[in-house]
C-alpha positions as CSV (number, residue, x, y, z in Angstrom):
1,M,47.4,33.5,-52.4
2,N,43.9,34.2,-53.3
3,L,42.6,31.3,-50.8
4,R,39.5,32.1,-49.0
5,I,37.6,31.0,-46.1
6,G,34.0,30.5,-46.8
7,Y,33.0,28.3,-43.7
8,T,34.9,26.0,-41.3
9,A,33.6,24.1,-38.3
10,S,37.0,22.0,-38.4
11,E,38.7,20.6,-35.3
12,D,41.9,22.7,-34.2
13,T,44.3,20.1,-33.2
14,F,47.5,21.2,-35.8
15,P,49.6,24.0,-34.8
16,L,49.5,25.9,-38.0
17,P,51.7,28.8,-38.2
18,V,50.5,32.0,-38.3
19,E,50.1,33.1,-41.6
20,I,48.5,29.7,-42.7
21,R,46.1,30.7,-40.0
22,E,45.1,34.0,-41.3
23,F,43.6,32.8,-44.4
24,Y,43.1,28.9,-44.1
25,G,41.7,28.8,-40.8
26,P,41.9,25.7,-37.9
27,F,42.6,22.5,-39.3
28,G,42.4,19.1,-37.3
29,F,41.2,15.5,-37.5
30,P,38.7,14.0,-35.1
31,P,39.5,10.7,-33.2
32,N,39.8,7.9,-35.4
33,P,36.3,5.9,-35.7
34,C,38.4,3.1,-36.8
35,P,41.0,2.6,-34.8
36,D,42.2,-0.7,-36.3
37,R,43.0,0.9,-40.1
38,P,44.1,4.7,-40.6
39,Y,41.8,7.6,-40.9
40,V,41.7,7.7,-44.5
41,T,40.9,11.0,-46.7
42,S,40.8,11.4,-50.2
43,N,41.8,14.6,-52.7
44,F,40.5,14.8,-55.8
45,V,39.8,17.9,-58.1
46,M,36.9,18.1,-60.6
47,G,35.2,19.9,-63.4
48,L,31.4,21.0,-62.7
49,D,30.1,17.6,-64.6
50,G,31.9,15.9,-61.8
51,R,34.5,14.8,-64.0
52,V,38.1,14.3,-63.0
53,S,40.6,13.4,-65.8
54,F,40.8,14.3,-69.8
55,R,42.0,10.8,-69.7
56,E,41.8,9.7,-73.6
57,L,44.8,13.2,-74.2
58,A,47.7,11.2,-73.8
59,G,50.3,13.4,-71.5
60,R,47.2,15.4,-70.3
61,A,45.2,12.6,-68.0
62,G,46.4,14.6,-64.8
63,G,44.7,16.7,-62.3
64,R,46.7,19.5,-63.4
65,E,45.0,20.0,-66.7
66,V,41.8,19.8,-64.7
67,S,42.7,22.3,-61.9
68,R,45.3,24.7,-63.6
69,S,45.3,26.5,-60.0
70,A,48.2,27.8,-57.9
71,E,45.9,27.4,-54.8
72,D,45.0,24.0,-55.7
73,R,48.4,23.3,-56.1
74,W,49.3,24.9,-52.3
75,L,46.1,23.3,-50.8
76,M,47.8,19.7,-52.3
77,D,51.1,20.3,-50.4
78,F,48.9,21.5,-47.2
79,L,47.3,17.9,-47.0
80,R,50.8,15.8,-47.7
81,A,52.3,17.6,-44.9
82,H,49.6,16.6,-42.5
83,H,49.4,12.8,-43.2
84,D,51.8,10.3,-42.8
85,A,51.1,8.7,-46.2
86,L,50.0,8.9,-49.7
87,L,48.3,6.5,-51.5
88,M,47.1,5.8,-55.1
89,G,46.7,3.4,-57.7
90,A,49.1,2.2,-60.4
91,R,46.9,3.5,-63.2
92,T,47.3,6.7,-62.1
93,L,51.0,6.7,-61.7
94,R,51.1,5.4,-65.5
95,E,48.6,8.4,-66.8
96,E,50.6,10.9,-65.2
97,P,54.1,10.6,-66.8
98,G,54.8,13.9,-66.9
99,K,56.7,16.0,-69.4
100,D,59.8,13.6,-69.4
101,G,58.3,10.5,-69.0
102,A,59.4,9.8,-65.4
103,G,56.0,10.7,-63.7
104,W,55.9,12.8,-60.4
105,D,57.7,12.0,-56.9
106,F,54.6,13.3,-55.3
107,G,56.4,14.8,-52.6
108,I,55.7,18.4,-50.9
109,G,56.8,21.3,-53.2
110,D,56.3,24.0,-50.9
111,D,59.4,24.9,-48.8
112,S,57.3,26.4,-46.2
113,L,54.9,23.4,-45.8
114,R,57.9,21.3,-45.8
115,E,59.5,22.7,-43.3
116,Y,56.5,22.8,-40.8
117,R,56.1,19.0,-41.3
118,E,59.3,18.2,-40.8
119,K,60.3,20.8,-38.0
120,T,56.8,21.6,-36.3
121,L,55.0,18.5,-36.7
122,K,58.4,16.6,-36.7
123,L,56.9,14.1,-39.3
124,P,59.3,11.9,-41.0
125,R,59.4,11.7,-45.3
126,L,55.8,11.0,-46.6
127,K,55.9,7.6,-47.2
128,V,54.1,7.5,-51.1
129,M,52.0,4.1,-51.3
130,I,51.6,2.7,-54.8
131,L,48.9,-0.3,-55.3
132,S,48.9,-2.4,-57.8
133,G,47.9,-6.2,-57.0
134,S,49.8,-7.7,-60.4
135,G,53.0,-5.7,-59.1
136,N,52.9,-4.4,-62.9
137,V,54.8,-1.2,-62.0
138,D,57.7,0.9,-64.0
139,L,60.4,1.0,-61.2
140,N,62.1,3.7,-63.5
141,F,59.3,6.5,-62.1
142,R,60.8,9.0,-59.9
143,V,58.8,8.6,-57.2
144,F,60.6,5.1,-56.6
145,H,64.2,7.1,-56.3
146,S,63.4,10.4,-55.3
147,P,65.1,11.8,-52.1
148,R,62.0,13.9,-51.2
149,V,59.7,10.7,-50.2
150,E,59.5,7.2,-49.1
151,P,58.3,4.9,-51.9
152,W,56.2,1.6,-50.9
153,M,54.0,-1.0,-52.9
154,I,50.7,-2.7,-51.8
155,T,50.0,-5.7,-53.6
156,A,48.8,-9.1,-53.6
157,P,50.9,-12.1,-53.4
158,D,51.7,-12.4,-57.0
159,G,52.6,-9.0,-57.1
160,E,55.0,-9.2,-54.7
161,K,56.7,-12.1,-56.3
162,K,57.0,-10.2,-59.5
163,L,58.1,-7.0,-57.5
164,L,60.9,-8.6,-55.4
165,E,62.3,-10.5,-58.5
166,E,62.7,-7.4,-60.6
167,L,64.2,-5.0,-57.9
168,A,66.6,-8.4,-57.4
169,S,67.7,-8.0,-60.6
170,R,68.3,-4.4,-60.8
171,G,70.2,-4.6,-57.4
172,E,67.5,-2.5,-55.2
173,S,66.2,-5.0,-52.7
174,G,65.1,-3.0,-49.9
175,N,64.9,0.4,-52.0
176,V,60.9,0.0,-51.8
177,R,58.8,-1.5,-49.1
178,I,56.4,-3.8,-50.1
179,V,53.0,-4.7,-48.4
180,T,51.1,-7.5,-49.2
181,A,47.3,-8.7,-48.6
182,G,45.0,-10.7,-50.8
183,A,45.2,-13.6,-53.0
184,G,46.7,-13.5,-56.5
185,V,46.8,-10.5,-57.7
186,Q,43.8,-9.0,-55.8
187,V,44.4,-7.0,-53.3
188,D,42.7,-6.9,-49.9
189,V,42.9,-3.6,-48.6
190,V,40.5,-3.9,-45.7
191,R,43.3,-6.3,-44.2
192,A,46.2,-3.7,-46.3
193,F,44.6,-1.0,-44.2
194,Q,44.8,-3.2,-40.8
195,I,48.8,-4.0,-41.7
196,L,49.5,-0.5,-42.2
197,R,48.0,0.8,-38.5
198,S,49.4,-2.1,-36.5
199,E,52.4,-3.2,-38.1
200,Y,53.8,0.1,-39.4
201,G,52.0,3.0,-37.4
202,I,50.2,4.5,-40.1
203,R,47.9,6.8,-38.6
204,T,46.3,9.2,-41.4
205,L,46.6,8.0,-44.8
206,L,45.6,10.5,-47.9
207,C,44.3,9.1,-51.4
208,E,45.2,10.8,-54.6
209,G,43.4,8.7,-57.1
210,G,42.4,7.5,-59.0
211,P,38.4,7.2,-59.7
212,T,39.0,3.1,-59.5
213,L,40.7,2.7,-56.0
214,Y,38.6,5.6,-54.9
215,S,35.5,3.7,-55.5
216,Q,36.9,0.3,-53.9
217,L,37.6,2.2,-51.2
218,L,34.0,4.2,-50.8
219,E,32.2,0.8,-51.6
220,R,34.1,-0.7,-48.6
221,R,33.5,2.1,-46.0
222,L,36.8,2.9,-45.9
223,V,36.7,6.9,-46.7
224,D,36.6,9.0,-43.6
225,E,36.7,12.1,-45.3
226,E,36.9,13.8,-48.8
227,F,39.0,16.9,-50.0
228,R,37.3,18.1,-53.1
229,A,38.5,21.0,-55.6
230,I,35.7,22.1,-58.0
231,A,37.1,24.1,-61.1
232,M,34.6,26.1,-62.7
233,Q,35.0,24.1,-66.1
234,V,32.8,21.4,-68.1
235,L,35.4,18.8,-69.6
236,G,32.5,17.0,-71.0
237,E,32.5,13.6,-73.1
238,T,35.5,11.8,-74.5
239,T,37.1,12.6,-77.5
240,D,38.0,9.1,-78.3
241,P,35.1,6.4,-77.5
242,R,37.4,3.6,-76.8
243,V,38.4,5.6,-73.8
244,V,36.0,7.0,-70.7
245,R,36.7,10.5,-69.2
246,P,36.0,9.3,-65.3
247,T,34.0,11.0,-62.8
248,A,35.0,11.2,-59.1
249,C,33.7,8.4,-57.9
250,G,34.5,6.1,-60.7
251,H,32.4,2.7,-60.7
252,C,30.4,3.2,-57.8
253,S,26.6,2.2,-57.8
254,F,24.3,2.6,-54.8
255,L,20.7,2.9,-54.5
256,P,19.1,5.5,-52.7
257,E,18.5,3.6,-49.6
258,T,22.7,2.9,-49.5
259,A,23.7,6.5,-51.1
260,P,26.4,7.7,-48.5
261,W,26.1,11.0,-47.5
262,F,28.7,13.5,-46.7
263,R,28.8,16.3,-44.0
264,L,30.5,19.8,-45.2
265,I,32.9,20.4,-43.0
266,S,35.0,23.9,-44.2
267,L,34.5,25.4,-47.4
268,H,37.3,27.9,-49.1
269,Y,37.4,29.8,-52.7
270,A,39.7,31.3,-54.9
271,L,37.6,33.7,-57.3
272,P,36.6,33.3,-59.5
273,Y,37.1,29.8,-60.7
274,H,37.6,27.9,-57.8
275,V,35.9,26.0,-54.7
276,F,37.4,24.1,-52.4
277,L,35.3,21.5,-50.3
278,R,36.0,19.4,-47.3
279,L,33.7,16.7,-46.2
280,R,33.1,14.0,-43.5
281,Y,31.4,10.6,-44.7
282,E,28.5,10.1,-42.7
283,G,26.8,7.1,-44.5
284,P,23.4,6.4,-45.7
285,R,20.4,8.8,-44.2
286,T,17.1,8.0,-43.1
287,F,14.5,11.1,-43.8
């Protein structure tokens, strides 16, 4: 592992194994400033120009194409190991079908980190939550059938109806837990997060995309921390003008007075092509 510490001011609340602590350093979360919802973090990889996806290239839209880093892959598992649940938008699920078209299960691939989660942290299977207000999701995707994760859907009333009907027709009622908040096909994300905390005890939630979902969370001040991997490459403009290569923050737009700031918590790097930032949300600043 080529991962090195450049700087850290992290809390030290997790009992990391010695061999991990030696190259990562301490790791922990602060008290949740909003105890009525989970502590929300995000994890993205992006190029030097801020773009996160070769979106228009079929089968090559995932973060793996941007990162191409064993250290980034390990850090992804590291973060998953410390969170109760993982959240992503349905579009991200569809855009990353993998070689066999069945997608990924988003489970923890590293054996030592999976064992650490189960035996040291004593956390159950990672809950993978797909957000879709319409419920328009292919239930054949691997994430809905993998023994490594627990599949959930976050949806709106119309989406719930569609999902329940489809699950019943497949004889799979009860296989996917459904959380519903909002109206029609519009998910009330704030209410959904409150339900996750109050009814299901979800304390920490890791968002892995995509940019559209992340921008919604940022605009609603629902992001507490970011983990951002920077690959030393430039993705550039799209090769298909009908499809835009997104930046990490999607369609967010702020004024100088409202633009949120983040404080650096830690910096790691893997020479010569990758930097890994941990940032904590502070909101707009006055100078």
